[in-house]
N, C-alpha and C positions, 0 to 999 in steps of 0.2 A: 083645723088640725085637732085630732083626737088627743085629749089630755090623758097621759099615761100614769100608771101607778109606779112611782119611782122604786118602791121596795121590790116590786115584781121585775122591773127592768134590771135591777142589780142581781136579784136572786136567780134569775134565769140565764145569766151570762157569766160563765166561769172566769172570763178574762176580758173585761172591758178596758183593762190597762190603767191609764190615768184618766180622771174625770173631773169636770168642773160643773157645778150647779150654781145658778144665780136666780134669784127671784124675790118675791115679797111674802112675808108671813101672812097667814090667813086673817089675822086681826088687823092687818094693814099698818102695823106699828114699826115693823122692822124690815130692813134690807137684809137678805139672807145670801150668804155665799158659802160654798163648800168645795174642797179639793181633796181628792184621794189618790194614793199611789198603790200600785200592786207590783208584784215581781215574780218571775219564774226562776231566775238564776240566783245563786247564793249571793252574788254581788249586789243584785237589785234588792234582795230581801234584807240585806244587812244595812238598813237605814232607819232613821227616826226623824220626826219633825221636831225642831226646837224653835222657840221664839227668838226673834231678832228685831229689836225695836218694836214697831207696830206690825211687823210682818213675821214671816217664818223662813227657815232654811232647812234643807236636808243635811243630815250628818251621818257619818258611818256609826253604826251601833258598836261594832267591834273594829277599831281602826286597823288591827292586824290582819283582818280578812278583806280589807278593801283592795281589790285587784285593779280597778279602773274607775277613777272618779268621773271620767268623761260621760256626760249625759245623765248622770244620776245625782251629782252634788250641785245644787243650785238653790236660789231663793225663789220659791213658788209664789210668795205673797209679799208685796211691798206697797207702801202708801206714799203718794205724791200729792201733797195739798189736799184737795177734796176728792181725790181719785184713789180707788182701791184696785190694784192690779193683781191678777192671779193667772198663772200660766203653768205649763208642764215642763218648763225648761229655763235656760238662761236668757230666753227672750224677755223675761220679766225685766232684766236689767236694761235691755235694748229699749223697751217701751218706756221705762222710767227715765232713762237718760235723754231720749229723743223728745219725749213729751215735755220734759223740762226745758227743751230748746224750742218749744212751740210747734213741734210736729204733731200730727194727729195720731190716734191709735192705729189707723189703717196705714198711714204713711210710715210709721215706725216699723210695722211688720213687713213692709215691702223690702226692707233690707235683710230679711231672714227667709229661710226655706225650711222644709221638713228636715228631720234629723238624719245624720249621715250614718245610719245603722243598717246598711244593706244586709239582707234583702228586704227588711221590713219597711225601711224609710218611714219611720213613725211620724205621724202628723204632729205639728206643733199646734196646740190648742191654747187659746188665750181668752181672758175675759177682763172687762174693766167696768167698774161702777163709778158713776159721777154723782156726787151729792150736792144738792142745791135747793135752797128755799124749802126746807123740811120735806124734800122729796128726793128722788133719784131716777136715773135712767142707766141702762147698761148695754154693752155690746159684747159679742163673742166672735172669735175668729178661728179659722182652721186653715193651715197651710199643709197641703198634701201632694204626694206624687200623682202622676197621671196613671192611675190603676197599677201602681208598682213600677212605672217607668220613671226613673229619676231625671230624664232629660227635660221634663216639664214640671213646673211647680204651679199648682192650682190654688188660688187664694180666694177665700170666701169670708165676708164679714156680715154679721147679722146684728141689727140695732133694735133695741126695745125701749120705747119711750112710754112714760106713765105706766109702769108695770101694774098688773092686776093683782089685787090681794089674793093670796092662796095659790098663785101660779108662778112658775119659773121655767127655766130651760136647762137642759142637761146635754153636754157634749162630752164625748170620750174618745180615746185614741183608736180602739179596735172594736170591730163588730163582734169579735169572739176570739177564742183560741185558734191556733193554726200555725202552719209553717209554709210560707211566711205569714206573719200576722196580717189579717185583712183590715185595712184602714176604715175608719168611720165613714159612713155614707149619709148624704142628705143634710138637712138643716138640723140645728139643735132640737132635741125632743121637748115638747111641751109636757111638763110634769106638775103634779100637785105639791105644794109646799104647805105643810101643816105641823102643828105642835110647837112646844117650847124648844129652846135650843138644845136642851138635854134629850127631849123626845126625838127631835130630828137627828141629832148625832147618833143616838142609839139605833134608830131605824137604818141609817146609812151603814153603820159599822156592822150591825147584825146581819145585813143582807149582802154584804160583800163576801166573795168566796173565802172560806176560812183558810185554805191553803195558800192563796195568792195575795191576800190583802196585807198591806204593810203599814200604812199610816193614813190618818184622816185629820183634816182641819175644817172647822166650822166656825163661822162668825155671824153674829146678829148685830146689826147697827141700828140703834134707836133713831128713827127719823125725826123725832121731836127735838132731841138735844145732842145727837151725834155720839153718844156713849157707845162703847163697843163691848161685847161679851164674846169670848173666844173659847172653843174647846179643841184640844188636841188629843188624839188617841193613837198610840203606837203599839204595834203587836210586840215589838222587842222592848222588854222592860228590865 
């Protein structure tokens, strides 16, 4: 698979929707994960990321303008033991709760489907990082309709063991703007991971569409000692 330039992938797509990036830093010292949200409606754009424990949640920037919390207010990132969960919806809680009962990542997601936002039927995208013995592995999932037909849910899980330094994978909800919005196609994209947490955060934020971007979360986890460094960028301030 060709390794793609993540900056170019973002800058050439006005509306990738919500996206997850997971990989390993170029120096091999850090597990890297990022999650961003975008919005076209006033309701979707009226959001910020706020920290909650070791994770984050979405919150209305102006509560008086929140017209419908369904599908936009949730906890994208939670930590369960040695596992970091990141998703684009409330399936974060499903994964957290069922894995706490010894379900697997894939089994947990078999209880969920794509979002009920006809006619888009937005895919549910999810990622998980497992830390062990000064290393980590990760998996990504997408639950999507059958080419816009909600009668069938198509489930795909991709697992990555012993991640390569300087490489990661990127999955997002939409191929681009449209009506209805076209769902992501294929397997997660192989992308380059480079730079410090601040350089990586700046690259992501600066290449997301200026009109549609809403919030960004980036975390670097030191594989030697497990310490975490996090960046949150919100358009609404």
